[in-house]
N, C-alpha and C positions, 0 to 999 in steps of 0.2 A: 544220676550225682556226677557234676565234671571232674575233670583231671585236677584243678586247685583243690576240691574239697579233699579227693581221695589223697592227695599228698598232704594237706593238713592234717588229715586222721592220721597218716602213718607216722608224722611226725610226734602225733600225740603218743601214739602207741609206742614207738622207739625210746622215746624220755621214760614211758612208764617200766618199758622192759629195762632200761638203764639203771633206773632206781632200785626195784627189784632185784636184778641181777649182784648190786652193789652190797644191796644187805644179807645176800646168801652168799657171798663170796665165789661169783660165778663170772667168768669173763663174758662179757655182754655179747662178742660176737657170737658164742655158743647158745645164749638165751635168743639173740634176735634170729638165729637160723631157724631156732624150734618153732619160735612165734612165726615167722614167714613161710613156715612149711603148714601151720595150722591156719592161718590166714588163707592159704592157697586151697588146701583141702576143704576148708568151710564154705568157701566163694562167698563171703557176705560182703566183699568190695569187688568192683571192675578195676581190673588193673589199667592205671593211665598209660596212655599213649606217649611213648617215648622213641623217637628215631635213634637210627644209629648214629649220626650228627652230633645229638645231645648228649648221648652217654659217651663219645668220644670227648666233645668239645667241653661238657661240663663236669663229667666227672672224674675222668683222668688226669687234667691238669691240677685239680683241686687234691686228690690223694697223693700223686707223685709230689708236688711241692711242699706239702706237709712235713711229708716224709726227710725229703733233702733238707729242709732249713735246721732240723735238728744234728745233723751228722756232722762232725768238724774234720774239714780236709785234713788237717794236720796227723790226727788218729789214721784215718785213712789211706793216707801217703806211707804210712809205716808198713801194712799190709798190701801194697798196690799190686804186686804181681801175685799174691794168693788170691786176692779180690777178684783180679783179671781173669783168673783160670777160671774161677767159678762163674762169671758173668758171660764168657763168651763161649769158650770150647764145652764148659758145663752144661749150658743152656742148651746147645745144639745137640750135645751127647743126649742130654735128659730127654729132649724132642723125639731123638731118632729111637732111642731104647722104648722108650713108651710107646710110639709107633710101630714098633717091630714085634712087641707082645700084642699089641691090641689088635691088629689085622689078622693072625690066625684066630685069635681068641674070639674075636667077632661070629668066623665063620662057624666054629667048634661048637660053640656055647649058644649062638642064639640063631644061626643060619643065615646072617646078614652079609651075602654075598658083597652088596656096593657100598660095603666101608673100606675104601679102597686106600692105598698108601698119602695119597695128596691128601685125604680128608682124614687120616690118623695123625698126621704131621701136623694139621690145622689143630687137631684135639690137643697132640702133645705140646705145641707152642702154648695154648691156652693154660694147660695146668702146670707149665714151666715156671710160671711166675709165683715165687712164694711172697707168704704174706703172714709174717710172724706177729701182726699187733698183739694177739693175747699171750705168745709166748714170752715175746720182750716183757711186758708186764709183769707175769710171774717171776721171770729172771731178777727183774730189780725189785720185787717184792721179797726174794728170797735171797739175796744177795749173792747170783752169780757171777763169776769173774766178769771185768768190765772188757777186757777183748774179745773174751767170748761174745759178748751183747753186740759189740760195735761189726765183729765179723756177720753176724747175722742180719743185722741192719743195715749194713753195706751191702752186703749180698743181696738182698733182697730189692733194695733200691735200685740196684743199679742192672739185676736181670730181670726187672720189670721192662726195661726199654728195651734190652735185647730180645725177650720172648715176644714182646709185641711187634718188634720189627720182622722176626721170624713167623709170626701169624698173617702179618701183613702181605708177605711176601708168599705165604702158601695160600692166602686168598687170591692174591693176583694169578697163581698158577691155577687154580680151579677156575678161573675165569679166561685162562688163556690169554694173560697179559704178561706172562712170563716167558724170558728165552731159554736161554742154555742157562746150565749150571752154572759156567764160567761167568756168565752176565749177572745172575743170580746171586754170587759171590762179590761181584763188584757193587751191584744196587746195596748189598746189605752193608758194604764197609761207606758206600756214599750217602746212603741213608742216616747210619749214625754217624759219621764223620761231620758232615755239616750240619746236620741236628746239633749236634754238641757246639759247633761255630755260632750258630745260632744264639743259643743259650748262655754263652759266654758273652757276647756282645750285648746281650739285653739284661743280664746280671751284673755287668760293671757299669751300667747306665744306671740301672736301679740303685748299685749300691752305693753310686756318689749322689744319687739325690737324697739316698735315707741319712748319710753322714750330715748331712744339712737341716734335717727336718726337726721341728721341735713339738710336734702335734702327733699323738698316736693315730688318730683317725687318719691325717693325711699318709701317714708312713703305711698303715694297712691297704690305703687305696693303692700306694704304689706297688707295695707286694701281690697284689690281686691282678693289675694290669701287668705287672711282669711275668706271674705265674701263666696268665691264659693268654697274654699277647706273644709270649714267645712260642708258645703251643699253635698258636693262630698262623705266626710270620713262618714257623717251619712247614708247619702242615701248607700254608700257599705255596711255598718252593718246594714241595713234593719231597719234603726229607721229614726225620725222626721228629713228632711234634714233645714225644714224651724224654726224650734224651734230652731236647732243646728244654724243656721245663726240668730235668735234673740238673742240669749245669745252672740254671738260672736260680734255682732252689740253693744248691751248693754254695752260690758264690754271694746270694743275700743273706745266707745264714751265718756264712763267715766275715766276709769284707761287709756287709753291709750292716749286720747287727754288731759288731765289734767297733764302728763309729757311731752308731748312736748318740744322741746329746743325753739323754735320761733312761736309766734302768728300765724305769715304767713303761717307756715304748716299746722296748723288747719283750717283756712281760706281756702287755697287751695286745700285742702282734702277733706274739705266739698262741697267745690263748684263742684267739680269734682261730687261727687256722687249725689248733685242734678242735675247736668246734667244728669246721669246716668238715675234716675229717670225719668225725663223727656222724655227722650229718648224712655227708654221702655213704659212709659204710652201711650207716641204719637203711637207707634207700635201698640201697643195692640189696642188701639181704633180706628184706620183707619184699623187694619187688622180683626175687628170683622164686619166692614162694609162690608168688601169683603164675609164672611162666613155666612153672614144672607140670609135665604130668604124671600124678600118682600111679596111676596104671600102667603108664610106659616105664616107670621106674622098678614098680615090682616084675613087669615083665623081662625085664632087662638086668634083674638084679646081678645074675651070674657075671656079665658082661661088665657090670657096674663095679663089680668086687674084683675082676681080673686087671680092671683098668687101672683102679686101686694100687694093687698091688704092683704092678708096672710103673707105676709114678713111685712108688718107694721103692722098688728095683732100682731105676733109674738113678734116684736121689742117692742110694748107698753104692752105686758105681762111681758116681762124680766126686761125692765128698771122701770116700776112703781112697779113690785114686789120688786125689788132691793131696790128700794127707801124706800118702807114700811117696809123693813127688818131692813134696817140700820136708820130709822128716831130715833128710841129712843137713838140711840149710837151718840158718838161724831164723827163720821163719817159721818152723816147726811150731807145731800145738798137739798138745795132749791126744791121745787114740781116743778116751773118754769123752774127748770136745767131738770129736768126728760123730759119735755115737748122738749124743745130743743133737748136732746139727743136722744129721739126717732125720732124726726123729722131729725136729723142729721145724721141718720145713713144710709149714701149713700152707694149704691153698686157700683163697678167700675173695677178698671183693673183687681183685683186680681178674680174676678168672672169669668170675661170673659178668663183669663189664664187655670184656672181649666176646662172648659165647652171647651174649644177650644181644651185639651190636650186628651177627651175623643177618643178612637181609632173608626175608620170610619167604623168600623165592627159592632161596639155597636147598638143594635136595637133601634129605638126612638131617636138615638142622633141628628137628624133634631130637633126634638121637643124639647129637653132640650137645645137645642142652641139657637133657637128661643123663649123659655121661658125666659130664662137667660137674654138675649140681650133684651127684652121687660122690663124685669124688670129694668135692669141696665139703659135702656133709659127712663123708665118713674121717676126713683129714682133721677139721675141726673136733668133731665130738670124740673119737679113739686117740687121736695124738695131743687135743689140747687137754682133754681130761686125766690124761696118763703123764703129762710132761713132769708133774713135779713128785711125783714116786719115782720116774725114771732119773730123776736130777738127783734125788736123795741116794738113791741106789749106786749110782756112778760115783759119787763121792765130789760131786762138781758144787753142792752147797754143802756147809759143814757148820759145828758150833759156832764157828767164826762171825757168823750172821748175828749173833747176840750184840758182838759189839759195837755194833752200828746204831744203837738206841744210846749205848754207852758215848759214844763219842759224841752223837749230837746234844745229849743232856752236857756234857764237858764243855763243848762250844758255846752252848747257850750260856751258862754258866761266864765263861771269860767275857763272852760281848754285854752281858750285864753289868759285870764287875769294872769292865771298861766305862760303861755308860755313867754309872755311880764317880769315877774319877772325873770324869769329862765334866759332870756336874758342879764339883767340888772346884775345879778349877774356874768355871765359868762364874760361880758364887764369888770365890776369891774377887776376880777382874772385875765384878761388879756390873756382868753381862748378862746376869738374871737377878731379879727380886728374890730376898729372902724366902717369902711366901709362895713363889714358883719352884725354886729351887727344892723346897720342903715337901711341896706337892709331886714333885716327878721321882725325889727320892722315894718317899712313901710307895708310889706305884712300883718303882724298879725293885725296891727292896724286897718286896712281895712276891714279885715275881721270881727274884733270886733266891729265896727261902724256899718255894715251892719246887725250883729246879733242883737245889740241893738235898732236898727232902725224898725226891723222886730218885735222885743218883744213888744217896744210900739205901733206899729200897731196893735196889735193882739187883736181881740175882745174876750174876754174870758168872761165866766159865773163867777163872783165872789163867788156864791155861791157853784159852782161845785167846783173850785179853793179851799176853804178852807174845802170842805167835803173829798176832794182826799188829799191834804196835812196832815190832819186830822187823815186820815186811814193808809197813809204810815208813818207817824211818830210814831203811835201806834204799826204797824206791825215791825219798826226797834228796839223799846223799850222792844217789847217783846223779840225778837232776843237776845238783849243784857241781858234783865234778864236770859234766859236760858242759855246763856254762862257763867253768874255770878254764877248760879245756879249749874254749873256742877263744875265749880273751888270750892263752898264751899263744893261740896261733895266729891271732890277729895282730898281736904285739911282735910278731917274727921271732918268738922264741922257741918255736917248732916249726921244723920242716915240713912239709906237706904227706910225706910217706909215713911220718910217725903218728901225725895228728889224724889220719883215716884211719891207721892201725889201731889206737887207741879207742877211737869213736868208736870204730865197730866193736870193740870189745865191750865197751859200755853198753851199746844197743844191745848187745845180745845179753847180757845180764838184766838190761830192763825189761827185755821180752821174757825171759825167764822167770821174772816175777810178776810179771801180768800173767802169764800163764798158771801161776800158781792162785791168782787172785787179788794180787795187789791193785 
């Protein structure tokens, strides 16, 4: 059976798994991992041949770009220094701590003397990249605070790029292509910095084109060329293609989508990229099942367990240290959030892409692949399945999540009543015939009656409703005060010192509300 047939079969399997996982309310990444493992064990299909170049050039840009276009740079800017600590020193510390635990553990528990520091750094970099796809879906479903979701998504997107750069440098060291530590540090910032520069240039060009397009298919084509083009251009110049794609995705998702002529274009384009991410994630999880050696996984289970614990320990050190550093500042966040962020740092598709890209000629490749797979397996099953109980135990989600359905119904009723008012005006001005107006009124009135009935039947905690509405009103008033403050400053009614002092106070109050879940 050829590669094309196998890939098609894998897509059919992935689609079936996704539908079944949805029905039983199970994150599809967990279901895919289980099915991939079963396929690999049964050996019913031959694994398709996928080269390192294909893994890098096809899988990475699609996964990274899709994550980037959904993030708002304005939200990321509020927590810039917090995110920066997570993605640069955080990834490096995580990599080193993981390696420091793994090197002695591999000797003590499995007698593997060949697992050297460079190899352990390679492994640590591969598992430093977090993949919170299933965690974020749980957060959204349960109504976790918006700022917490943004912190985890932003950190994950940017630490992917940092971990890949560290991974590439470790690979170069193993092949003897890396010089002194000072040179490695220079190379790190050169690869990251120039990669971002390439991405910014490609992203601005793509955003400029997107603003003048009135066709969804052409817009999808432009974003596809931008995502993969920025990666390939950066790679051609020997800088980070991942960082380039991150920058391109952020610019397209913010400047590009803000200027599109029709909302339907944005919806269609985002839906396309969501499918691309689903398809690539599905293939990676299923391909990993073919690549794993179950016999070796069983033989190395003590080292796999130690590796998993070392990853958790490294995550604990990074997140707790960051919480402590920012505790005295206005960027602080609740300590219980740090526990959720530690446990929510799942490993997934990106870690597996990196380890699958290792050349077959590399010594100890099978051991590294097995360890990474084991860590991802434990991460997804242990952390993924216990995330909801942990959030409830920490009190990060509360009865206020009941309010979301209430608010949705209120908004729907308001929109339908506005539509009926518009129909009345259109009919009076002879913009609609009486028959057309009556048909539309009947349709909208039926929807309005159903929404009102649903609202009346809704069993909601009134205390939770009051708390939520109070927080939302305070947030809206702070945003209005910020707008008025800026207007006073621009009109010359405030001096710069007074403006910046008042703005800082309002920003602090806004962050406090967001920490509470507003």
